[in-house]
C-alpha positions in Angstrom: 19.5 2.3 3.9 20.6 -0.1 1.3 23.5 -0.4 -0.4 23.1 1.5 -3.9 24.2 0.6 -7.1 26.3 2.9 -8.7 23.8 4.3 -11.6 20.9 4.3 -9.3 23.2 6.2 -6.7 23.8 8.8 -9.3 20.0 9.2 -10.0 19.4 9.0 -6.7 21.9 12.0 -5.5 20.2 13.5 -8.7 17.1 13.5 -7.4 17.8 14.8 -4.4 19.4 17.7 -5.3 16.7 18.9 -7.7 14.2 18.8 -4.6 16.9 21.0 -2.9 17.2 23.1 -6.0 19.5 21.1 -8.0 20.1 21.0 -11.6 22.2 22.9 -14.3 21.2 24.9 -17.5 23.2 27.8 -19.7 24.3 30.8 -18.1 26.4 34.2 -18.8 27.5 36.9 -16.5 26.3 40.6 -16.7 27.7 44.0 -15.4 25.7 45.3 -13.0 24.6 48.7 -13.6 23.9 50.2 -10.1 21.7 53.3 -9.3 21.8 52.5 -5.8 24.5 51.5 -3.6 25.7 49.8 0.0 24.3 46.9 1.6 20.5 46.6 1.1 20.5 48.5 -2.2 18.7 48.0 -5.7 20.9 47.5 -8.4 18.4 47.4 -11.3 15.1 49.5 -10.6 12.3 48.7 -11.1 13.2 44.6 -11.2 12.1 43.2 -14.5 9.3 41.3 -15.2 10.4 37.9 -16.1 6.7 36.2 -15.9 2.9 37.5 -15.4 0.8 34.6 -14.7 -3.2 34.8 -14.2 -4.7 32.5 -12.1 -5.9 30.1 -15.3 -2.4 31.0 -16.4 -1.0 29.5 -13.3 -3.7 26.9 -12.8 -3.2 25.3 -15.9 0.7 25.8 -15.8 0.3 23.6 -12.5 -2.0 20.7 -14.6 0.1 20.9 -17.2 3.1 18.3 -15.6 2.7 15.1 -13.4 4.9 17.1 -10.8 2.8 20.4 -10.7 -0.6 18.4 -10.6 1.2 16.0 -7.3 2.3 19.9 -6.0 -1.0 21.1 -6.5 -2.7 18.3 -4.5 -0.6 19.8 -1.7 -1.1 23.3 -1.5 -4.8 23.5 -2.4 -6.3 25.0 -5.5 -4.6 28.3 -6.2 -6.6 31.6 -5.3 -4.0 34.3 -7.2 -2.6 34.9 -10.4 1.7 35.6 -10.3 3.9 38.4 -11.3 7.5 37.5 -11.1 10.0 39.8 -10.4 13.9 39.8 -11.2 15.8 41.6 -8.4 19.5 42.6 -8.5 20.7 44.0 -5.2 24.1 44.2 -3.0 25.3 42.2 -0.2 28.6 41.0 1.4 30.3 37.9 0.6 32.0 35.6 3.1 34.6 37.8 4.2 32.8 40.8 4.0 33.5 41.9 0.8 31.3 44.0 -1.4 29.6 41.7 -3.8 25.9 41.7 -5.7 23.0 39.0 -5.5 19.8 38.4 -7.3 16.6 37.2 -6.0 13.1 36.6 -7.0 9.7 38.8 -5.9 6.5 36.9 -6.4 3.6 39.3 -6.3 0.0 38.0 -6.0 -2.9 39.5 -8.5 -6.4 38.6 -9.2 -9.6 39.5 -8.0 -10.0 36.7 -5.1 -9.7 39.2 -2.0 -6.7 37.4 -0.3 -4.7 38.6 -3.8 -5.5 42.5 -2.9 -4.6 45.1 -0.3 -1.6 44.8 2.0 -0.7 41.5 2.5 1.9 39.3 4.4 5.3 38.9 3.1 7.4 35.3 3.1 11.0 35.6 2.7 12.3 32.2 1.5 15.6 30.5 1.5 16.3 27.7 -1.2 18.1 24.5 -0.7 21.5 23.2 -1.4 21.8 23.4 -5.5 25.3 22.4 -7.2 24.3 24.6 -10.1 25.5 28.3 -10.7 23.2 29.4 -12.5 19.9 28.8 -10.0 17.4 31.7 -10.5 14.4 31.5 -8.5 13.0 34.5 -10.5 12.9 32.4 -13.7 11.7 29.3 -12.3 9.1 28.9 -15.5 11.6 28.6 -17.8 12.6 25.5 -19.5 15.3 23.5 -18.2 16.1 26.2 -15.5 17.5 24.6 -12.3 15.2 26.5 -10.2 11.9 25.0 -11.8 11.0 22.5 -9.5 11.6 24.7 -6.0 10.1 27.8 -7.5 6.7 26.2 -8.4 6.1 24.8 -5.4 7.2 28.4 -3.5 4.8 29.7 -6.0 2.0 27.5 -5.6 2.6 27.3 -1.5 2.5 31.1 -0.9 2.1 33.7 -3.8 -0.5 31.9 -5.8 -2.7 32.0 -2.0 -2.2 35.2 -1.2 1.4 36.0 0.5 4.1 38.2 -1.6 7.2 35.8 -1.7 10.9 37.5 -1.3 13.2 34.7 -2.3 17.1 35.1 -3.2 19.5 33.0 -5.3 22.2 34.1 -2.8 25.3 35.1 -2.7 27.8 33.2 -5.2 24.7 32.1 -7.8 23.1 33.4 -11.3 24.8 37.0 -11.8 26.9 37.1 -8.6 30.3 38.3 -9.4 31.1 36.7 -6.1 33.5 33.6 -6.9 32.7 31.1 -4.0 29.2 30.6 -2.1 29.4 30.9 1.7 27.6 27.7 2.3 26.0 27.7 5.8 28.1 31.0 6.9 25.3 31.8 9.5 26.8 35.3 9.6 26.7 35.9 5.5 23.5 34.1 4.9 21.8 36.0 7.4 23.0 39.3 6.2 22.6 38.3 2.8 18.7 37.5 3.3 17.8 41.2 5.0 19.8 42.7 2.1 17.8 40.9 -0.1 14.3 42.0 1.8 16.0 45.3 2.3 16.2 45.7 -1.5 12.7 44.1 -2.5 10.5 46.4 -0.3 12.3 49.6 -1.7 10.7 48.2 -5.1 7.4 47.3 -3.4 5.2 50.4 -4.0 6.0 50.2 -8.3 5.7 46.4 -8.3 1.6 47.0 -6.8 3.5 44.7 -4.0 1.3 46.4 -0.9 3.4 45.3 2.8 1.2 44.8 5.7 4.5 44.6 7.7 4.0 41.2 8.5 7.3 39.3 8.1 7.2 35.1 7.5 11.0 33.5 7.3 11.0 29.9 6.1 13.0 28.0 4.2 13.9 23.8 3.5 17.5 21.9 3.7 20.1 24.5 3.5 17.4 27.2 3.5 15.7 25.9 6.7 19.4 26.8 8.0 19.4 30.1 6.4 16.2 31.2 7.4 17.1 30.6 11.3 20.2 32.8 10.3 18.1 35.3 9.1 15.8 35.0 12.0 18.8 35.6 14.0 20.1 38.6 12.1 16.9 40.6 12.3 16.2 40.1 16.0 19.7 41.1 16.7 19.2 44.3 14.7 16.1 45.1 16.0 14.1 44.4 12.5 10.5 43.0 12.9 9.6 39.5 12.3 6.5 37.9 12.9 7.1 34.0 12.5 9.3 31.6 11.2 9.5 27.9 10.0 13.0 26.2 9.0 12.6 22.9 7.5 14.5 19.9 7.8 17.3 22.3 8.8 21.2 21.6 9.5 21.0 24.5 12.2 23.3 22.2 14.3 26.2 22.1 11.6 28.7 21.0 14.0 26.9 17.9 15.2 26.5 16.9 12.0 29.8 17.4 11.0 31.1 15.4 14.2 28.7 12.6 12.8 30.0 12.4 9.7 33.6 12.3 11.3 32.3 9.4 13.7 30.7 7.0 11.0 27.6 8.5 10.0 27.9 10.8 6.5 24.8 12.2 5.1 24.0 11.0 1.8 24.8 14.0 -0.2 28.2 14.5 2.1 30.3 14.5 -1.5 29.0 17.7 -2.4 28.3 18.8 1.0 31.9 19.0 1.8 33.7 21.0 -0.5 31.0 23.5 -0.2 31.5 23.5 3.8 35.4 23.5 3.2 35.5 26.5 0.3 33.0 28.4 2.5 34.9 27.9 6.0 37.9 28.8 4.8 37.4 31.9 2.7 35.5 32.9 5.7 38.1 31.9 9.0 40.9 31.1 6.9 42.3 27.7 8.9 40.5 25.0 7.6 43.2 23.4 5.7 46.8 24.9 4.3 46.5 22.9 1.2 43.1 21.2 0.1 45.3 18.3 -0.5 45.3 18.5 3.9 41.7 16.8 3.7 40.8 15.6 -0.3 42.6 12.6 -1.9 45.2 13.6 -4.7 42.8 13.0 -7.5 40.1 15.2 -5.9 42.3 18.2 -4.3 43.7 20.0 -7.5 40.6 22.8 -8.0 38.3 21.4 -5.5 38.0 24.7 -3.8 36.7 26.4 -6.9 34.6 23.9 -8.6 31.5 24.3 -6.6 29.0 26.0 -7.2 29.2 24.9 -11.1 27.6 25.3 -14.5 28.8 21.6 -15.1 26.0 19.3 -14.5 26.6 17.4 -11.4 26.1 14.2 -13.1 29.1 15.1 -15.3 31.3 15.8 -12.4 30.4 12.6 -11.1 31.2 11.0 -14.4 33.9 12.9 -15.1 36.0 11.9 -11.5 35.7 15.7 -10.5 33.9 14.3 -7.3 33.0 10.6 -6.5 29.2 10.3 -6.2 28.9 8.3 -2.5 32.5 7.5 -0.9 33.1 9.8 1.4 35.8 7.8 2.6 38.1 5.0 2.5 36.9 1.4 2.4 38.5 0.2 5.4 38.2 3.7 7.3 39.1 4.2 10.7 36.2 5.2 12.1 34.0 3.4 10.0 30.3 3.3 9.6 28.1 3.1 12.5 25.5 0.6 10.8 26.1 -1.8 8.2 23.9 0.5 6.2 26.0 3.5 6.2 28.9 1.5 4.0 27.8 3.1 1.4 29.5 6.3 2.1 32.9 4.2 2.1 34.7 2.4 -1.0 37.5 3.2 -3.3 38.1 6.8 -5.2 36.8 8.1 -2.0 37.0 11.8 -1.6 38.2 12.1 2.2 41.8 11.3 2.8 42.3 8.4 6.0 44.9 10.7 7.7 42.4 13.9 7.6 39.6 11.6 9.0 42.2 10.4 11.9 42.7 14.1 13.1 38.8 15.1 13.3 38.3 11.4 14.7 41.1 12.3 17.5 40.1 16.1 17.9 36.4 14.8 18.4 38.0 12.7 21.4 40.4 15.2 22.7 37.9 17.8 22.5 34.0 17.0 22.8 31.2 19.0 22.3 28.3 17.8 25.2 26.1 18.6 22.6 27.0 16.2 19.4 27.3 12.9 21.8 26.8 9.9 19.5 25.0 7.9 20.2 22.8 10.8 20.8 20.7 11.1 24.5 18.2 13.1 25.5 20.2 14.8 27.9 23.0 15.5 25.0 19.9 16.7 22.7 18.2 19.3 25.4 21.9 20.4 26.8 21.6 24.0 27.1 26.0 24.3 26.0 26.5 22.0 23.7 28.9 24.2 22.0 31.1 24.8 25.1 33.5 23.3 23.7 37.3 24.3 21.9 37.8 21.9 19.2 41.4 22.4 17.3 40.6 21.3 13.7 39.7 24.1 12.0 37.2 22.3 10.1 35.3 21.5 13.2 36.0 25.1 15.1 34.2 26.7 11.9 31.4 24.6 12.7 30.7 25.7 16.0 31.0 28.7 15.2 28.3 28.4 12.6 26.2 25.9 14.3 22.9 28.4 15.3 22.5 26.8 19.0 23.9 30.2 20.1 21.0 32.6 20.4 16.9 32.4 21.4 14.1 33.1 19.4 11.8 35.3 20.8 9.2 35.1 18.0 7.1 31.7 17.4 8.8 29.3 15.5 7.8 25.6 13.7 10.5 23.3 12.7 9.8 20.5 10.6 11.3 17.0 9.0 11.4 13.6 8.8 13.0 11.1 11.6 14.7 9.5 8.6 15.8 11.9 6.7 19.1 10.2 5.4 19.9 13.9 4.2 19.3 16.1 6.8 19.7 14.0 10.3 16.4 15.1 11.9 18.5 15.2 15.5 19.6 18.4 14.1 16.4 19.8 14.7 15.7 17.9 18.1 19.3 19.1 19.1 18.4 22.8 17.9 14.9 22.7 19.6 16.3 21.1 22.8 18.6 23.7 23.3 16.1 26.4 22.7 13.5 24.6 25.4 16.5 24.2 27.7 17.4 27.9 27.2 13.5 28.4 28.5 11.9 29.2 25.2 8.2 28.7 26.0 6.3 25.5 25.1 3.9 27.5 22.8 6.4 28.9 21.6 7.9 26.4 19.5 6.3 23.6 17.7 8.6 20.7 16.2 6.9 18.4 13.6 8.1 15.0 13.0 6.0 13.7 9.7 7.0 10.2 10.7 5.1 10.8 14.2 1.8 9.3 12.9 0.5 8.8 16.1 0.3 12.4 17.2 -2.8 13.9 17.0 -2.5 17.8 16.0 -3.0 20.5 13.3 -0.1 19.0 11.8 -1.9 15.2 11.4 -3.1 16.0 7.6 0.4 16.8 6.7 1.7 13.9 8.1 -1.0 11.4 6.4 -0.1 13.1 3.0 3.7 12.1 3.6 2.7 8.9 4.7 0.9 8.0 1.7 3.2 9.4 -0.8 6.0 7.2 0.8 3.6 4.3 0.3 2.7 5.6 -3.1 6.3 5.7 -4.1 7.1 1.8 -2.8 4.3 0.7 -4.3 5.1 2.2 -8.2 8.2 1.1 -7.7 9.1 -2.3 -9.5 11.3 -5.0 -7.9 11.9 -6.1 -4.6 10.7 -4.8 -1.3 14.6 -3.5 -0.5 14.1 -1.8 -4.1 11.1 0.0 -3.0 13.0 0.7 0.4 15.5 2.5 -1.4 13.5 4.2 -3.9 12.1 5.9 -1.0 15.3 6.4 1.0 16.6 8.4 -2.3 13.5 10.6 -2.9 13.0 11.0 1.2 14.8 14.5 1.4 14.4 16.4 -1.9 11.0 14.9 -2.9 9.1 13.6 -0.1 9.3 15.7 2.8 9.6 19.1 1.5 6.3 19.7 0.0 4.4 18.7 3.4 7.1 20.6 5.7 6.2 23.6 3.7 2.2 23.1 3.8 3.1 22.9 7.6 4.9 26.4 7.6 2.0 27.3 5.8 -0.8 26.6 8.4 1.8 27.6 11.5 1.7 31.2 9.6 -2.1 30.9 9.3 -2.0 30.1 13.0 0.1 33.5 14.2 -1.5 35.2 12.1 -5.1 34.3 13.4 -4.2 34.3 16.8 -2.4 38.0 16.2 0.6 37.1 18.4 
């Protein structure tokens, strides 16, 4: 990564967030009218139709924008129209409190045989977004922050004959929960299961014929949530056919230790407040006051700031959050490489005193699987979480790390080795843990889109990814450094996502064809 000019940094972070589901739009709360009760119950029955697109409508919609045309190049020609429904359901918050949440149901329609009869269901988890009004059931509406992600999910799965259930999560849209349980593995797994349970109760009245085949996937935060949902379903005896967690921060204690040790992620000034609020709600011991962690100009109100109805760039520009500076300019420990110095500077978010506490705790109470620099041994250890940190934030990260179970159904993990937002070592560490615990090689597939030397079923995705990077660089004016910077900014949110989703679909097709 190269140093980012301030204006370009703001644009780049917004680009990353738009790829993960970020954006902003108007929003109004509604009081639900409950017709059922308990977790997984339906609040409004039947779910409202927000849009019905015939095959021609959907194809025309994709062709009408450059983004849609690019998506179609990756997904292939649509085979089905899409009936989009808006589901409200009951779930729980991060403290087990009762709440509501919403989801999209996308049902394939049309005359092609793949659009009819009993269809497999894809349970999809979306990426990190600061936008409180995020709603995948209204992705076709102008200025809806879920527009980009909703379009690619519809094109990749619903328009290819899969029923899609895509939760917006507790704390978003018209959920009454005043915070989002971000990377709270227990809650996010339950939230996904509750959305699926509620959605299936409505299938008979929305012409969704469920084959019983369940495929779970998601990108970025959604990769973590997809894995948490798989874990929850396996633990409670529910059927999962296969899962594809993509660019997942599944080894979240590794990622937090890396940040404290000098390797922050692009987007850290957004992720850190979401984490501290979520984990404080979950455990109550992350801080006594927000000023324990955050500098004085940011601490007041930061625990209620996100998700927000205020545009993320407005939060940056009005001084509610810094766009890049996570730690002080002269922080100890400092960046592990000069390229990471962009995350150290004036008007930083996290106090040096808190960074010192974290660094000291890492030294005194290390987690073997989180070693930096990473080694083959640390990435493959079967006991990466056999550690007892004292700092509340690190304790919460260990508790929410997903290296604590073993899938019994096929799993494919995908990402890019140069991802500046979700370090690909998270995927490598999680896969290493699964292998170390005895997961058969045939049941676990790891796809690195940068691994051009490998020839396998995912070679076309790698080639498409390489071409997309090259095209972006070639179309970016300026020096080679400017071109490299453009690729870095677009890497996670724009470049990797479609090719990992295409890999997930190919993986699912292979599992279904094999009858596993």
